C-alpha positions in Angstrom: -45.2 -77.9 -22.1 -41.6 -78.3 -21.2 -39.6 -81.6 -20.0 -39.8 -80.5 -16.4 -43.3 -79.7 -16.3 -44.1 -83.1 -17.8 -42.0 -84.7 -15.3 -43.4 -83.0 -12.8 -47.1 -83.0 -13.4 -47.2 -87.0 -14.5 -45.4 -88.0 -11.3 -48.1 -85.9 -9.0 -50.8 -87.6 -11.3 -49.5 -91.2 -10.7 -49.4 -90.7 -6.8 -45.4 -91.0 -6.8 -43.5 -88.9 -5.0 -39.9 -87.6 -5.4 -38.1 -90.0 -3.1 -40.1 -93.1 -4.5 -39.3 -91.8 -8.0 -35.8 -91.5 -6.9 -35.6 -95.0 -5.1 -36.6 -96.5 -8.1 -34.3 -94.7 -10.5 -31.2 -95.3 -8.2 -30.8 -91.5 -8.2 -31.0 -89.0 -5.2 -34.5 -86.8 -4.2 -32.7 -84.0 -5.5 -31.9 -85.4 -8.9 -35.6 -85.5 -9.5 -36.3 -82.2 -7.9 -33.8 -80.6 -10.1 -35.5 -82.3 -12.9 -38.6 -80.8 -11.9 -37.4 -77.6 -11.4 -35.7 -77.1 -15.1 -32.1 -76.7 -13.4 -31.0 -80.2 -14.8 -31.9 -82.4 -17.2 -31.8 -86.5 -17.2 -29.4 -88.3 -19.3 -30.9 -90.2 -22.0 -30.8 -93.5 -19.9 -32.2 -91.8 -17.2 -35.0 -90.7 -19.8 -35.8 -94.1 -20.9 -36.2 -95.3 -17.5 -38.2 -92.5 -16.5 -40.5 -92.8 -19.6 -40.9 -96.9 -18.4 -41.8 -95.9 -14.7 -44.2 -92.9 -15.9 -45.8 -95.2 -18.6 -45.3 -92.8 -21.3 -43.1 -92.7 -24.2 -39.9 -91.1 -24.4 -41.0 -89.0 -27.6 -44.1 -87.6 -25.5 -41.3 -86.1 -22.8 -39.0 -84.7 -25.1 -41.3 -83.0 -27.5 -42.5 -79.6 -26.0 -45.4 -79.5 -28.7 -47.1 -82.7 -27.3 -48.9 -82.5 -24.0 -49.1 -84.6 -20.6 -50.9 -88.1 -21.8 -53.6 -89.3 -19.5 -55.1 -92.2 -18.7 -58.5 -90.6 -18.8 -59.9 -87.0 -19.2 -60.3 -87.2 -15.1 -56.9 -87.5 -15.2 -56.3 -84.4 -17.1 -58.5 -82.3 -14.4 -57.0 -83.3 -11.5 -53.4 -82.6 -12.7 -52.1 -79.1 -11.0 -51.7 -76.0 -13.1 -48.2 -75.5 -14.1 -46.0 -73.0 -12.0 -44.3 -69.8 -12.8 -40.5 -70.6 -12.3 -38.2 -68.1 -10.9 -34.9 -67.3 -12.8 -32.4 -69.9 -12.0 -28.6 -70.4 -13.3 -29.0 -72.6 -16.4 -26.3 -74.8 -15.8 -25.4 -76.5 -12.3 -22.1 -75.1 -11.0 -22.2 -71.8 -13.5 -21.1 -69.0 -11.2 -20.0 -66.7 -13.3 -16.1 -65.9 -14.7 -13.5 -67.2 -13.0 -11.1 -65.2 -11.6 -7.6 -66.4 -11.1 -5.6 -65.6 -8.0 -2.2 -64.6 -8.5 0.8 -65.2 -6.4 3.1 -62.8 -5.6 6.3 -63.4 -7.6 9.3 -65.2 -5.4 11.4 -62.3 -6.2 9.2 -59.8 -4.9 9.1 -61.7 -1.6 13.0 -61.7 -1.1 12.9 -57.8 -1.8 10.0 -56.8 0.3 10.7 -54.1 3.0 8.6 -56.4 5.7 11.2 -58.9 5.3 14.2 -57.3 6.0 
């Protein structure tokens, strides 16, 4: 199970909304949403804080082989199934190759027929 799935499932199991988690961590709700969608990853400092708020060790959040820790078997049954994710840009702000905009040379403007 991936980090973003774990954050989402544990938060839901604890009955915490994205807005509440964001307020406790002093981040925006969009940050929490991006962590849960897998489009962004929290910093190590935020991971430590997140693990304390959710009551799980950081190693559980980071290790893909480990599953979600639950307080009881009943908690595991009530967790929603993982949702299929649609393809998104892997890095925030990555919009493809950068294109430079070249301005015409000054000398070409002076010799332009439209300026005569």
